[in-house]
Structures are given as structure tokens and as C-alpha cells.
C-alpha positions in Angstrom: 147.6 91.9 148.3 146.4 93.8 145.2 143.2 92.6 143.7 143.1 92.4 139.9 141.2 95.3 138.3 137.6 94.3 137.4 137.1 93.9 133.7 134.6 96.2 132.2 131.2 94.5 131.7 130.8 94.9 127.9 129.3 92.8 125.2 125.6 93.3 125.2 123.6 93.4 121.9 119.9 93.4 121.4 117.9 90.3 120.6 115.3 90.4 117.9 112.7 91.0 120.7 114.6 93.9 122.2 115.5 95.4 118.9 111.8 95.4 117.9 110.7 96.9 121.3 113.0 99.9 121.1 112.3 100.7 117.5 108.5 100.5 118.2 109.0 102.9 121.0 111.1 105.3 118.9 108.4 105.4 116.2 105.7 105.9 118.8 107.7 108.9 120.2 108.5 110.7 117.0 106.0 111.7 114.3 108.6 111.3 111.6 111.7 109.2 111.2 114.3 110.5 113.7 118.0 110.7 113.1 120.6 109.2 115.5 121.3 112.7 116.9 117.7 113.2 117.9 117.6 109.8 119.6 120.8 110.5 121.4 119.6 113.9 122.6 116.6 112.3 124.2 118.9 110.3 126.5 120.4 113.5 128.0 119.3 113.5 131.7 119.1 117.3 131.6 116.4 117.1 129.0 114.8 113.8 129.9 114.4 112.9 133.6 113.6 109.3 132.7 117.2 108.7 131.3 119.8 107.9 133.9 122.8 108.7 131.6 123.6 110.2 128.2 124.2 107.8 125.3 126.3 109.1 122.4 125.2 108.9 118.7 127.9 106.3 118.0 126.7 104.1 120.9 123.1 104.6 119.8 124.1 103.5 116.3 125.8 100.4 117.7 122.8 99.5 119.9 120.1 100.1 117.3 121.9 98.5 114.4 123.6 95.7 116.4 126.9 96.6 114.9 129.0 96.2 118.1 128.4 95.3 121.8 127.6 98.1 124.3 127.5 98.5 128.0 124.4 97.1 129.6 124.0 100.5 131.4 124.0 102.3 128.1 121.3 100.1 126.7 119.2 100.5 129.9 119.6 104.3 129.5 118.4 104.2 125.9 115.4 102.0 126.8 114.6 104.2 129.8 114.6 107.4 127.7 111.7 105.9 125.8 109.9 104.7 128.9 111.0 101.0 128.6 112.5 98.7 131.1 115.3 96.5 129.7 114.3 92.9 130.2 116.7 89.9 130.4 115.5 88.6 127.0 115.9 92.0 125.3 119.7 91.5 125.1 122.3 88.8 124.7 126.0 88.8 125.5 129.1 89.1 123.3 132.6 88.2 124.6 134.7 90.6 126.7 137.0 91.3 123.7 134.1 93.2 122.1 133.4 90.6 119.4 129.8 90.1 118.6 128.0 87.0 119.8 126.4 84.9 117.1 123.3 86.5 115.6 120.1 85.5 117.2 118.2 82.7 115.3 116.7 84.5 112.4 113.0 84.8 112.4 112.8 86.2 108.8 110.1 84.9 106.5 111.0 85.4 102.8 109.2 85.1 99.5 111.9 85.4 97.0 111.2 82.8 94.3 112.0 85.4 91.6 115.3 86.4 93.2 118.1 86.0 90.6 121.3 84.0 91.0 124.2 86.3 92.3 126.9 83.7 92.5 129.1 85.8 90.2 128.7 89.0 92.1 131.8 91.1 92.6 132.8 94.5 93.8 130.3 97.2 94.9 131.6 97.4 98.5 131.1 101.2 98.7 127.6 101.0 97.1 126.5 98.2 99.5 127.9 100.2 102.5 126.0 103.3 101.5 122.7 101.5 100.8 122.9 99.5 104.0 123.5 102.7 106.0 120.4 104.3 104.4 118.2 101.3 105.2 119.6 100.1 108.5 121.1 103.3 110.0 118.9 106.1 108.6 115.8 103.9 108.4 114.8 105.0 104.9 111.3 104.0 103.9 111.9 104.0 100.2 115.2 103.6 98.3 115.5 103.5 94.5 118.5 102.2 92.5 118.5 103.4 88.9 121.0 103.1 86.1 121.3 102.1 82.5 120.4 98.5 81.4 123.0 95.8 82.3 124.8 98.0 84.9 124.0 95.6 87.7 121.0 97.1 89.6 119.2 93.8 90.1 122.4 92.0 91.3 123.2 94.8 93.7 119.7 94.8 95.1 119.8 91.0 95.5 123.2 91.1 97.3 121.9 93.9 99.5 118.8 92.0 100.4 120.9 89.0 101.2 123.2 90.9 103.6 120.5 92.7 105.5 117.7 90.1 105.5 118.3 89.2 109.2 117.1 92.7 110.2 113.6 92.1 108.8 110.6 89.9 109.7 109.6 89.7 106.1 111.7 89.9 102.9 109.7 89.9 99.6 111.1 90.1 96.1 108.8 90.9 93.2 109.8 91.4 89.5 107.5 93.8 87.7 108.4 92.3 84.3 104.9 90.9 84.0 103.5 94.4 84.8 101.0 93.5 87.6 98.3 96.1 88.4 99.0 98.0 91.6 96.0 96.7 93.4 97.0 93.1 92.6 100.5 93.7 93.8 99.4 95.3 97.1 96.9 92.4 97.6 99.6 89.8 97.0 102.0 91.5 99.5 99.3 91.7 102.2 98.4 88.0 101.6 102.0 86.9 102.2 102.4 89.0 105.3 99.1 87.9 106.7 99.9 84.3 106.0 97.0 82.1 107.3 95.6 84.7 109.7 92.3 84.6 107.8 92.2 88.4 107.1 90.0 89.5 104.3 92.0 91.0 101.4 91.1 94.5 100.3 88.6 94.9 97.5 89.8 98.3 96.1 93.1 100.2 95.7 92.6 102.6 98.6 92.0 99.8 101.1 94.9 97.9 99.6 97.4 100.7 100.1 96.1 101.5 103.5 96.2 97.8 104.5 99.7 97.4 103.2 100.9 100.5 105.2 99.4 99.1 108.3 101.4 95.9 107.9 104.5 97.9 107.2 103.9 99.7 110.5 103.3 96.5 112.4 106.2 94.5 110.9 109.7 95.3 109.8 109.5 94.4 106.1 111.9 94.6 103.2 110.0 94.7 99.8 112.0 94.7 96.6 110.3 95.6 93.3 112.7 94.9 90.4 112.3 96.5 87.0 110.1 99.5 87.7 110.8 100.8 84.2 108.4 98.2 82.8 105.5 100.3 84.2 106.8 103.6 83.0 105.7 105.3 79.8 107.7 105.5 76.5 107.9 108.2 73.9 108.0 111.1 76.3 110.2 112.5 79.0 111.5 110.0 81.6 109.7 109.0 84.8 106.0 109.1 83.8 103.8 106.0 84.4 102.0 104.1 81.7 98.3 104.4 81.2 96.7 102.0 83.8 99.7 102.1 86.1 99.5 105.6 87.6 98.4 104.0 90.8 102.0 103.0 91.5 102.8 106.7 92.0 100.2 106.8 94.7 101.6 103.7 96.3 105.2 104.8 96.3 104.2 108.3 97.6 102.3 106.9 100.5 105.0 104.4 101.4 107.6 107.2 101.3 105.5 109.7 103.4 103.8 107.4 105.9 105.4 106.6 109.3 106.4 103.0 109.4 109.4 100.7 110.1 109.8 99.0 106.7 111.6 99.7 103.5 110.6 99.5 99.8 113.6 99.0 97.5 113.1 99.7 93.8 115.3 99.1 90.8 114.8 100.8 87.5 116.6 101.9 84.3 115.2 105.4 84.8 114.2 107.5 87.8 110.5 108.2 88.2 109.3 111.8 88.8 107.5 111.0 92.1 110.8 109.6 93.5 112.6 112.8 92.4 110.0 114.9 94.2 110.1 112.8 97.4 113.9 112.3 97.8 116.4 114.2 99.8 119.8 113.6 101.5 118.2 113.8 105.0 114.7 112.5 104.0 113.5 108.9 104.3 113.3 108.6 100.5 116.5 108.4 98.5 117.8 107.3 95.1 121.2 106.1 94.0 122.4 106.2 90.4 124.5 103.1 89.8 127.5 103.5 87.5 130.2 101.1 86.3 132.4 98.9 88.4 135.7 100.2 89.8 138.9 98.9 88.1 139.6 96.1 90.6 136.1 94.6 90.3 136.1 95.0 86.5 139.4 93.1 86.4 137.7 90.3 88.3 135.3 89.9 85.4 138.0 89.8 82.8 140.0 87.3 84.9 136.9 85.1 85.5 136.2 85.2 81.7 139.6 83.8 81.0 141.3 86.7 79.3 145.1 86.9 79.2 146.2 89.5 81.7 147.6 92.5 79.9 148.2 96.2 80.5 145.5 96.9 77.9 142.9 95.7 80.4 142.8 99.2 81.8 142.0 100.7 78.4 139.3 98.1 77.8 137.7 98.8 81.2 137.8 102.6 80.6 136.3 102.2 77.1 133.3 100.3 78.5 133.2 102.5 81.7 133.3 99.5 83.9 129.9 98.3 82.6 129.7 94.7 83.9 127.5 93.2 81.2 129.4 95.0 78.4 132.6 93.7 79.8 131.3 90.1 79.9 130.0 90.4 76.3 133.2 91.9 74.9 135.3 89.4 76.9 133.5 86.5 75.3 134.2 88.0 71.8 137.9 88.6 72.6 138.2 85.0 73.8 136.6 83.6 70.7 138.3 85.8 68.1 141.6 86.8 69.6 142.4 83.9 71.9 141.8 86.0 75.0 144.3 88.8 74.0 142.9 92.2 74.8 145.8 93.9 73.0 144.7 92.3 69.7 141.2 93.7 70.1 142.4 97.2 71.1 144.4 97.3 67.9 141.2 97.2 65.9 140.3 100.6 67.3 136.6 99.9 67.6 133.9 99.5 70.2 132.1 96.1 70.1 128.5 96.2 71.2 127.2 92.7 70.6 124.1 92.0 72.8 124.4 95.5 74.3 122.7 96.6 71.1 119.4 95.1 72.3 119.6 96.8 75.7 120.4 100.2 74.2 117.7 99.7 71.5 115.1 99.2 74.3 116.3 102.4 76.1 116.4 104.5 72.9 112.8 103.4 72.1 111.7 105.1 75.3 113.1 108.5 74.2 111.1 111.6 73.2 111.8 113.3 69.8 113.8 116.0 71.5 115.9 113.5 73.5 116.7 111.6 70.4 117.9 114.7 68.6 120.1 115.6 71.6 121.6 112.2 71.7 122.4 112.3 68.0 124.0 115.7 68.4 126.2 114.6 71.3 127.2 111.4 69.4 128.2 113.1 66.2 130.1 115.9 68.0 132.3 113.4 69.8 133.2 116.1 72.4 131.4 117.5 75.4 128.9 120.2 74.7 127.4 122.8 77.0 123.8 124.0 77.1 124.4 126.9 74.6 126.2 124.6 72.1 123.5 122.0 72.2 120.7 124.6 71.8 122.5 126.2 68.8 122.9 122.8 67.1 119.2 121.7 67.2 117.3 121.5 64.0 114.6 123.9 65.2 114.5 126.7 67.8 113.6 125.6 71.3 113.4 127.2 74.7 116.2 126.7 77.2 113.7 125.3 79.7 112.6 122.6 77.2 116.2 121.6 76.5 116.9 121.5 80.2 113.9 119.2 80.7 115.3 116.9 78.0 118.8 116.8 79.5 117.3 116.1 83.0 115.3 113.3 81.5 118.3 111.8 79.7 120.2 112.0 83.0 117.4 110.0 84.7 117.8 107.4 82.0 121.6 107.3 82.7 122.3 107.9 79.0 124.3 111.1 79.3 127.3 112.1 81.5 127.7 115.5 83.1 131.2 116.8 83.4 133.0 120.2 84.0 135.0 121.7 81.2 136.9 124.9 82.0 134.6 125.6 84.9 131.4 125.1 82.8 129.0 122.2 82.9 129.0 120.1 79.8 127.4 116.9 78.6 128.8 113.9 76.9 128.3 110.2 76.1 130.0 107.0 77.1 131.8 105.4 74.2 129.3 102.5 74.1 126.3 104.8 74.0 128.0 107.1 71.4 128.8 104.1 69.2 125.1 102.9 69.3 123.7 106.4 68.7 125.9 106.9 65.6 125.2 103.4 64.1 121.4 103.3 64.7 
């Protein structure tokens, strides 16, 4: 009689307790944030006598991020590599088919009273996947999303926080629209995380930042600061903090450089200089420039607004570069004046700005004198211009380095586009931005 072949014992995923134990051990072992490759290498029995068997990077990723079940033996090997013994309550079972068991009961405490409504959110699958991988997979400590006003930074951050909140003990959303001082912000964050533990709040900024870092080390926290541009200066190059708010640079720098298990997520209409210095593709600080929606997601907006489906939709989406707010504004106008017929609007051969005027006005108010002149020159030219052409068209002679600084700053503000023309780098404007720059 032939006995049936034993089914492979799969389907183990970490509980919240086990997940926290292994990550605490990883951060204790490494001085800096390790990549999956380093963690996997530590499980090699030839290099680590504590490990009974090697665990591949894919399996390490599945275990640490709880993306898919793994063999109990592989989880035990990973734990053993860091001097841990796998306890029964460190893991739970999935079914034999490899489907995940229901997530453990979430223990997340959130303070998100300022979180915006995202019921109309659409698209952004690639962006969400990338950002989730940075935070969950690569364990980035600081991630900044920047892009022009109305492009959807806040909505993306809110959707991202919603999708990964179960990975954190604390999720906190703060809008910087009321421009809180750095010390007050740090104290408020500490107060929420401490809850009623009776700890004395810090009396100065140094103690506040140090205390916050200690909490970010002890707990897995996701802190979202929305609207960082409100504490950045105007009238000069992008990314400098306003008088009285320079302490935020110190806060962000220490969060980005200190060893902890949390993540600070920022949204801003412009990139700050401290983020630019800290970031890197393999570093725990990264930034993402958010651009317009893809065609499919943009079409969802036009359909939801009630426009009549026409082939001219593609031309409309291209004209507004998939800018979600601009598409909603122009859709409302098309519905009101042209009975929802995009073709009728396209025949007018114009770019309608509407409320986008106010957003662009705010961004142009932040520009330096040189940035304003560069924007005007690109707008009136109507064609891409390279560095030499831009420099030759300025009203007064200026060094190439100064012009490059201005172009970098305009890029951080998401107001110019960089393209390649005949093998050379050139700069241009989106139709909406060009229209505003000419009309102002």
C-alpha cells in the first residue's frame, strides 16, 4: 500500500509580537539600516554557526514584511541567526495553499483627526507600490513626496498611510498649515506616544528631538507631516526654511540619520535642501517627485465628473499633463458651458485655468527674481531651451552656476520639465504653467 505523500508544512507568518522581536534584534545587530541581502547573508551557516540553514532574500522579505507564508524552519533559521528562539506566539498559520491567514488583530493607535477624505482616490498603483516598498521593505526612516500644488500629494500620503497602518504601533497625521514651532510639534508627538504614562515633556528643543528619537526607536511609528512648504521661505531659491523654523532642518536630519524603526513621511510642494543632501537610492532617506495621473486614472476623473466620453479626452488629459485638480476644474467648466462635450472645449484652442490660477499664484510668489525671469523666458519661447539658450536670453549677464542653481530650484518646485532634445538636455513648461506665466 502506498502512503500519500506528506504535504509540505507551509503557511507560517509572524504575529505582531514575532514581527517586533525580529526587527528589534535586527536593529540591535546592525549599526545602520540593513538591506535584505545583508540579513540573508547572516543566515548562512558557513558564516553564522547559530543559523541551521540559509534563508534567501525573497524568503527574508516574505517573513519580515508578512507578504506570504514561509516554512516554519525558515523562520526559525532567521530567528536563530539573530540569537532568538521562535516561540509559539511569534507566528500564526496560513492555509496549505499558501494564502495568508487573516491579519492579526491590529494594535495600532492612531491620531489622524486632520486626515483628509480620500473617498475619490484613483490610480497611483505604481507610486503606492514604490513607496510601500521603501517604507516596509527597505525600512526608510524619512520619505518625502513633493510636487506642484494640486497634484495629489496629500491624497497619496493618506492612501499610503491607510494601506500600511497595520504595520505600525502608532500612526500620526499632522498638517503644518498652522505652522507650529518645531519644539511644540515634537512635544505633541511625544505626548501622544507616551499617552498616560506620566512622563515629563521636554522643556527645550534638544531634549524634545532626543526624546522623540527614543520613542521612534522603542516603537514602530508612522508620522505624516503634510504641507512642509508652509514652513519654507519665499523670495529666494527653493528649500530654505523660514526664519524661526530652521529647527525643522535639525529635526529631519536627526530622524533621517538616527538608527530607529519608524518612518517620517513628508509632503511638500517643493523639496527642502536638507532632504536633498540626505537622500539616496540605497539610503534610508528618499524623495519622490509626484507627477500627473496616467491616462486610465485621469479618465476615471473625467467619467466621474460626468463628461461625455469622446476621443478628445486623450488630448485634454495631455494638455493638463494628468494633473488631477486641473482636470476636475476644467471638467466642471466643460460640463457647465459645453454640456459635457470635451470636443467643443478643444475647438476653443485655449487652456482654462480657473482655480488653478490661485495655486500657481502661490507658487510663483515663492520664486526668486532670477527664477521668475527664467520662467517668463521659457513661457514666451514656447519651445524647450537648453542652458546656453536660457543664459543668452537673460536681461543681464549671469554665471552658469547661478543659472544652474535657479533651474535646480525650479525643478524642486516642480515648475519646469527636463527633456532631451537631439541628445541635449533642455527645459520646458507644462501648458498650464506656460499659460499662467504668460498671463500674469
